[in-house]
Each structure stands twice: as structure tokens, then as C-alpha cells.
C-alpha positions in Angstrom: 84.0 113.7 96.8 87.1 115.2 98.3 87.4 116.3 101.9 89.9 118.8 103.3 90.4 118.2 107.1 91.0 121.4 108.9 93.9 121.9 111.3 91.7 121.7 114.4 90.9 118.1 113.7 93.3 115.1 113.9 95.0 114.0 110.7 93.7 110.5 111.7 90.5 111.5 110.1 92.2 111.2 106.7 92.7 107.4 107.2 89.1 107.1 108.5 87.8 108.7 105.3 90.1 106.7 103.0 88.8 103.5 104.6 85.3 104.7 103.6 86.5 105.3 100.0 86.4 109.1 100.4 89.4 111.0 99.1 90.7 113.2 102.0 93.7 115.3 102.9 94.7 117.1 106.1 95.5 120.8 105.7 99.0 120.2 107.3 100.0 118.4 104.1 99.0 121.3 102.0 99.7 124.6 103.8 101.0 126.3 106.9 99.5 125.2 110.2 98.9 128.8 111.1 97.2 129.7 107.7 94.2 132.0 108.1 90.8 130.3 107.5 90.3 132.4 104.4 93.4 130.8 102.8 92.0 127.3 103.5 88.6 128.4 102.3 90.0 129.7 99.0 92.1 126.5 98.5 89.1 124.3 99.1 87.0 126.3 96.6 89.7 126.3 93.9 90.4 122.6 94.2 86.8 121.4 94.8 87.2 120.2 98.4 84.6 120.0 101.1 86.0 121.4 104.3 85.6 119.3 107.4 86.1 121.4 110.6 85.2 122.1 114.2 85.5 125.8 113.5 82.5 128.1 113.0 84.5 130.6 111.0 83.9 128.8 107.7 80.2 129.1 108.0 80.6 132.8 108.7 82.8 133.2 105.6 80.1 131.4 103.6 77.4 133.7 105.0 79.2 137.0 104.3 80.4 136.0 100.8 77.1 134.3 99.8 79.3 131.6 98.5 78.0 128.5 96.7 81.3 126.6 97.3 83.1 125.1 99.1 80.7 122.9 101.1 81.5 122.8 104.8 80.9 120.1 107.3 81.3 121.4 110.9 81.1 119.3 114.0 79.7 120.8 117.1 80.4 118.1 119.6 82.8 117.8 122.5 83.9 114.5 120.9 86.2 115.1 117.9 87.9 111.8 117.3 86.9 109.6 114.4 86.6 106.7 116.9 83.9 108.6 118.8 81.9 110.4 116.1 83.1 108.8 112.9 79.9 106.8 112.3 77.7 109.9 112.7 79.9 111.9 110.3 80.0 109.2 107.7 76.2 108.7 107.9 75.7 112.4 107.4 78.0 112.5 104.4 76.3 109.5 102.9 72.8 110.9 103.4 73.7 114.4 102.3 76.2 113.7 99.5 74.2 115.3 96.8 73.7 118.4 98.8 77.4 118.6 99.6 78.2 118.2 95.9 75.9 121.1 95.1 77.0 123.3 98.0 75.9 123.0 101.6 76.8 123.9 105.2 76.3 120.7 107.3 76.4 121.0 111.1 76.7 117.8 113.0 76.2 117.4 116.7 75.6 114.4 118.9 71.8 114.6 118.6 71.1 115.9 115.1 72.4 117.0 111.8 71.4 120.2 110.1 71.9 121.2 106.5 71.7 124.6 104.9 71.9 124.8 101.2 74.3 127.4 99.7 74.3 130.3 99.3 73.3 131.2 102.9 
């Protein structure tokens, strides 16, 4: 599993994931900080990454393209730091890893996690 952390989340998430034995990279190490979401989406799809974001646009892109990949994990909490929601995110990834490998949109908030299998 490879995770591409979107610009709207801290690069500290990369270290968090690596400590959990998950390969991760922050978009700032790959492309321009002002790259449009579709560029990030296409990169993730081409290079088999799962997008981790706080942005609803990736779910929208999946919906309008009826895409099967890339999987997207989106947080919908006011707390974005790995020190605040890291355990919730890691639990969701562990529980839903097979769905994420196949293609899924996972939405995590403080009270529940929802999964929608792709295509939407």
C-alpha cells in the first residue's frame, strides 16, 4: 500500500505512516504546491497511490469519472494532525485495506468511518 498525502495535510503524516510500515509521500515532494487536484489524481492513479486528503474534490472526481482508482481516504474532522486523529486513520486503513486495494472512497470523521466501493 502506498499513500500520497495531499497538500492540505501536514507532511508529518508521512513519518506517521512510515512508522506504521506504510509507504507514504507528501505531494510537495512530487509536484507543484498549487497543482490542480486532477493532476494529483492522475499521478496517484498512474503510480498506484491511495490519496489521503481533507479535500472533498477527489470524491467528486471519482463520482464524475466513475473511476475505480485511485482509492481516496478523506478526513472530515476539524482535527487534522496525526497526533490527534492518527489512531483513527490507521485503524480505518487496517480495517479497510482490502477495499482500499480494490478501489474505495473512505470518509473518516470523529464518530464513524464510511466506505463506498468504486466506481461510485
